[in-house]
C-alpha positions, 0 to 999 in steps of 0.5 A, a space after each residue: 453613725 453616719 459618715 458626716 455625723 462621725 466627721 462632725 464629732 471629730 472636728 469638735 476639738 475646740 469644745 472637748 480640748 482633745 488637743 490638750 488631752 492626748 494619752 501616751 501610746 498604749 502599746 508601750 509597757 507602762 509603770 506608774 509609781 506612787 510612794 516611789 518604791 522602785 522595782 528591780 525590773 526597771 530595765 524592762 520598763 518603756 513608760 515610767 509615770 512619776 506624776 503627782 509625787 511632789 518631786 524636786 529631784 529624781 529618785 536615786 537609782 534612776 539613771 541611764 543604766 537602769 532605764 535603758 529601754 525607757 521611751 516615755 517619762 512622765 514627771 507632770 504635777 511635781 515641784 521641779 524648779 530645774 530639769 533633773 541632771 539624770 535626764 541628760 543621759 536618757 538620749 533614747 527618750 521619745 516622750 517627756 512630760 514636765 507639765 505643771 511644775 515650777 520650771 523657770 528656765 531650761 538648760 542647753 543640755 536639753 539638746 542631749 535628748 535628740 530622739 525626742 518626738 513629744 515634749 510637754 512643758 505647759 503650765 510652768 514659769 518659763 520666760 525664755 527658751 534655750 537656743 539648743 531647743 532648735 537641735 531637737 530635730 525629731 520633735 513632732 509635738 511641743 506644748 509650751 502653753 501657759 508659760 510666760 514666754 515673751 519671745 522664741 529663740 532664733 533657732 526655733 525655726 529649725 524644728 522642721 519636723 514639728 507637726 503640733 505646737 501649743 503656745 497659747 496663754 503666753 506673753 507674746 506681743 507679736 507673731 514670731 517669724 520663726 513659726 513661719 519656717 515650720 512648713 510641716 506644722 499641722 496644728 497651732 494653738 496661739 490663743 490668749 497672747 497679746 498679738 494684735 495683728 497677723 503677719 502677711 507671710 502667714 501662708 507659709 504655714 502651708 500645712 496647718 489644718 487646725 489653727 487656734 487664734 482665740 482671744 487675741 483681740 484681732 481687729 482684722 485678718 490680712 488678705 493673705 490669710 485666705 491662702 492657708 489652703 490646708 485649713 480645716 478648723 479655725 478658732 477666731 472667737 473672742 477677737 474684735 473682727 468686724 468683717 472677713 477678707 473678701 477671699 475668705 471663701 478660698 479656704 475650701 477645705 474649712 470644716 469648722 470655724 468659730 467666730 463667736 464674741 466678735 463685732 460682726 454686724 453683717 453676716 460675712 458673705 465669704 462664709 457662704 462659699 465654704 461648701 465643706 463647712 460642717 460647723 459654724 459658730 457666730 454667737 455673741 455678735 451683732 448680726 441682724 439678718 441671715 442671708 438666704 444663701 445660707 442654704 449653700 452650706 449644705 453640709 452644715 451640722 452645727 449652726 450657733 447664732 445665739 445672742 445676736 439681733 436676728 429678727 427673722 430666719 430665711 426660708 432657705 434655712 430648712 434646706 440645711 437638712 443635715 443640721 444637728 445643732 441649731 442654737 438661736 436663743 437671745 435674738 428677736 425672732 417672732 416667726 419661724 419659716 414654714 416647713 421648719 420640721 424638715 430639720 428633723 435631725 436637730 437634737 441640740 435646739 435652743 430658742 428661748 428669749 425670742 418674742 415668738 408668736 408663730 409658732 408660739 413659744 410653748 410649741 417651740 420650746 418642746 422641740 422640732 417635732 412639735 414645731 413640725 406638727 404645729 406647721 402641719 396643722 396650720 397648713 390643714 386648718 385656718 390660722 386664728 388669733 385670739 388675744 388672751 392674756 393671763 393677769 395675775 393679782 398677787 399681794 399680802 392677805 387683805 391687800 384688796 386683791 379680791 375687791 380689785 378683781 371684782 371691780 375690774 371684771 365688773 361684778 362688784 356687789 354690795 356684799 362684803 369681800 370674802 378673804 382667804 378663799 384661796 385661788 380664784 380664776 375669772 375671765 374679763 373681756 377688757 376690750 370687746 371691740 378688739 376681742 381682748 380677754 384677760 384670764 384673771 388669777 386672784 392668788 390668796 395672800 394667806 401663807 397657807 397657799 405658799 406651796 401652790 401659788 408658784 404653779 400659777 406664776 408663769 412667763 407671758 403673764 401680766 402681774 399686778 402687785 396689790 398693796 394696801 396703802 392703809 396697812 403700808 409703812 416704810 418698815 413693812 416694805 419687804 413684807 408687803 412689796 419687796 418679798 413679792 418682787 423677789 418671788 416673782 423675779 425668781 420664778 418669772 425673770 423679766 416679768 412685767 409688774 404693775 404696782 397698785 396701791 389699794 384702799 385709797 379711800 381709807 387714807 388722806 390725800 397726803 398719805 396716799 402721795 407719800 406712801 406711793 412715793 416711798 414704795 417707788 423709792 424702796 423698790 429702786 433701793 432694793 433693785 439697786 442692792 440686788 444688782 450690786 450683789 450680782 455685779 460683785 459676783 460677776 466681778 469675782 468670777 471675772 477675776 477668777 477667769 483672769 487667773 490661770 487654772 493652775 493658780 486656782 487649783 493650788 491656792 486654797 484661799 483663791 475664789 473658786 478654788 479648783 473650779 474649771 474654766 468651763 464651770 466659771 464661764 457657766 456661772 458667769 453666763 448664769 449671773 449675766 442672765 440674772 442681770 439682763 432679766 430683771 423684772 420690768 416694774 411699771 412706774 408709777 404706783 397706781 392708787 385705786 379705790 374699789 368703793 363706789 367712787 372707783 378712784 383710779 380704776 379707769 386709769 389702771 384699766 387703760 394702763 393694763 390694756 396699753 401694756 398688754 397690746 405692746 408687741 415687744 412686751 407681750 408678743 404672745 398676745 398675738 400668737 397664731 394658732 391653728 383654728 383646730 387647736 383653738 376650737 379644741 380648747 373651746 370644746 374642752 371648756 364645756 364638759 363639767 366633769 373633773 377630767 376626760 379620758 384620752 378617748 373622750 378628748 380624742 372625740 372632741 378633737 374629731 369635732 375640732 377637725 383633729 385626727 387622733 395622730 394630730 391630737 397629742 401636739 395640740 394637747 401638749 400646747 394647751 398644757 404648756 400654755 396653762 389651758 389644761 393639764 396633760 402629762 404625757 410623761 406619766 404612765 398613769 396620768 397620760 391616759 387622762 386630760 384635766 380640762 376643768 382647772 376651776 374644779 382642780 383649783 377648788 380641790 387644791 383649796 380644800 387641802 391648803 386652807 389650814 382651818 380646822 373648823 372648815 375641814 371639820 364642817 366638810 367632814 361632818 356634812 353627813 347628818 348621820 354621823 354619831 358623836 363617836 365618829 365625830 370625835 374620830 374625825 376631829 382627831 384626824 383633822 388635828 393629826 393632819 394640821 400637826 403631822 400632815 397625815 391623812 388616811 385615804 377614806 378621810 381624803 375621800 370624805 373631804 373631796 366628796 363634793 368634788 369627785 364622783 368615782 373611785 377613779 376620780 380619787 385615784 387620779 387626783 392623788 396621783 396628780 397631787 403627788 406629781 405636783 409634789 404636794 403629798 406622797 403615799 406612806 404605805 402604797 399597797 401593791 394589791 388591795 389589803 385583805 385586812 382593810 388596813 388604811 392607806 395613809 398620805 403625807 402632806 409635808 407642808 403641814 409637819 410641825 414637830 421637830 426631830 431631835 435625833 436627826 439634829 444631833 446626828 447632823 452636828 456630828 454626834 450620836 445619841 449619847 453625844 459621843 463624836 463619830 469616828 467617821 467622815 461626814 459629807 455635807 452639800 449645802 445650798 445657800 439662798 441669799 435673796 429668797 428661799 422658794 416658798 414650798 420648796 422644802 415640802 415639795 422636795 420632801 415629796 420628790 425624794 420619797 422614792 429614793 429613801 426609806 425609814 424616813 422621819 420628818 420634822 418641820 425643817 428636817 428629814 432623817 432617813 436612809 438610802 439603803 443602809 446609809 443614813 441621810 439628813 436633809 435640813 432647812 435652816 431659815 435665816 434669823 437675819 436679813 444679813 444671812 441666807 437661808 440654807 438647805 443641806 444634804 448630809 451623810 456619813 461613812 468611814 473613809 474607805 467606804 465614803 463612796 457609799 455616802 456619795 451614792 446616798 447624797 448625789 441622787 438627792 442633790 440631783 432631785 433638788 437641782 431639778 426642782 430649782 430649774 423651775 426657778 430660773 431667776 433665782 440666785 443661789 450658791 452650792 458648797 461642799 462643807 469641809 469634813 475636817 471642820 465638821 468633825 471638829 464641830 466648827 460653827 463656821 466650816 470651810 466651804 469648797 465650791 459646789 461646782 466641784 460636784 460636776 468635775 472629775 477628781 483632779 488627776 493624781 491629787 489625793 489631798 486638798 487644803 482646808 485654809 480654815 485650820 492652817 494647812 490641814 489636808 482633806 482627802 479628795 474623796 471628801 470633796 469630789 464625788 466618785 463621778 461628777 453629778 449628772 445635773 449641774 447645781 448651776 442655773 
């Protein structure tokens, strides 16, 4: 690790809260007691840990005589309401920890502990401090955070040896003048008090290196503040600062400053004089520009500018070559400076929610190396702009999508519309003069295609929701309109939707007007209800954040029981994202007819064109590409094969002017933008490029028609098939539609018109498995000598139930006897929408983790090693309830870690899948094991955020409020180690 990187990690105290997590000296002999059986050799003990024992008094036998060599006493997380009298005799103590107790006051006898160097009294109920505290002249570290102090004793300034003082989250309404007497103080945390101004005399804290002033709502800093010449780290986030003093640049030793969540509209020029600055946090302000002289900060390793109003970055930013963290999301940046690839050390990079066109969004999201490759290619090749936009037609079956597509594209014929053909893609040159082309995706409304339709819902597309006005009625709103809006909002938050009422010719004029108005009204009502639900969640989170963590951790009835502030802030950010990124639903509903009169079609075309050309809505329409990339895309459209090898693609790259080393970044962009499929992270699939998406869609349509007659027709296409063989094929089709099972040779027959070689078949099945559509039941490592059939499972076709798994999940074995073991169950709840096809895809994704599986339509019973697991999906029977998906296991309490070991990888797989739905709101809970054992129909639920938290130190049981004060072992709520992937979005 480089010296600068090491110093950066040292400075990052504000995120890791290192100041509050110091450990006792490791060179002392330590004794921790549980059960309070005191040993005979107490006289030899240097450090005595009595934490987490619910003590109200010290045990008998602990006195000055028995603890003659004691140097550190840890009494945190007990129930002391006063200082135990035996303490006064321990005059030799160096360290005393009484955090997390119930102390309301301190007695003057505290002065007996004259040798104390470290005293921790945080998280108590102290309102006043005794004057005798000032007599502790050797005190170096004092933690008084999270109390109710409104003032400090006049003698506080006598603590001249104090180096570290923590006063955050008290009730101080002014900056105590006593603090200004502490000339040796090096670290001060004064955050979370009620102070609105700092005193002009603050430079008297001449030794302060680390200063926390977060959450004070300071409107300004005194000019004298800039004379704190020793400052190295400064936390000023969550204040009301609009500017910094002109002489702020005099703080020449400053290495880190956090100015997030203030009211800065102009970048403070004084910051540019801080040549030693390594970390600069300016998130959530109102900045619109970054000055070119940002390059003065040559040592900068972390720069956070997210959620401002920045429109462009200066070219000089690329001179910050030591940057490791660059966070720019939530701004208005369209173009990144040239030579951005110089920032090669950046490992933490966030750029989403910007209207990027150069480089395109898809390139930027891949990271700095891809941006560098794009800019290098742009320098070697001419830039090109080719306006193309994805237009997606969606809606229920027989809504009129196919007719509308033909009408828009211009090849309406006298032939009747064909329904249920699956997914079709058609180019439409909407404006030849401007060379504007829509790539029109016509998504089948048949539920058979629910599993694959989400793959075609992507950011940067324009969506047309088609509703048959003939079929529409107010009580069918959710089925025909509301559901599709929820689906799109969950998959593509902030997507743009135009609602079209079709089949106008089959309704009278009054019906058309009334139904269009009703659709408009119902959309507004649904949106209002959804927003109110999310706002209620946000208020609940704010309420929890307003409480002290101690209160949340000890109050079972409190919302978000035990959830850390960090997880609450993450949840608040998630909810705020969902509120800020609602669908952009265009108004009004446009009524059309696709018959000869073409009512409303020209109006719809004009609407689509005007929206598409709106730069703020669709900046990607004007994306700038290297001409070689555009040429590569065009060359890949020509070959008629199903796929191309890497080398075939490389030859096309040479024709486009791309050498082999520049090909990968171009293919990566074309994959991310949906032009072709190239999986660079797959050992098998990275050797080929699926360029012919039309043929791939045809293959997907084969598997998802669910029509026995169509499937049989494909299988019986060979005229030489005899009656016996036809009967066998019929059985295979029945098994497929009932159990989702198909042998390899039948798949080969179904795909015969689409594939030519065995390799085609192999790659298609690999691709289907990669997409989570099927998995191999008995994949052979070598070619079977006995000719045994290789079978594939398509979970979305499974229709049977698994009763023994249902019995297991309800806490009974097959004979109905209750288990004498503990159950673990993690439950995901989806109040608005359960993503279509999620359970089937999840079933495929977990296949590598489980064995001996037995699948039902809504349930999977399997083993992880020797540990049983059950995955259950419960669709709601009422709009007032939520769909749920749960993952459960069981084991005896001493072996409960094995159940966690079985569940956690499955939880993490589900979390990965849910990341594909950034606009989806869901909650996660850990069900109470005691309630499950009792067979409760409504078990208590602990917050799922606890899955990402370490088990609380020293806590062995937590309370379930559903059954009085029943206690649950902490091992049944917290996994042994936190999950790697958070269940929060």
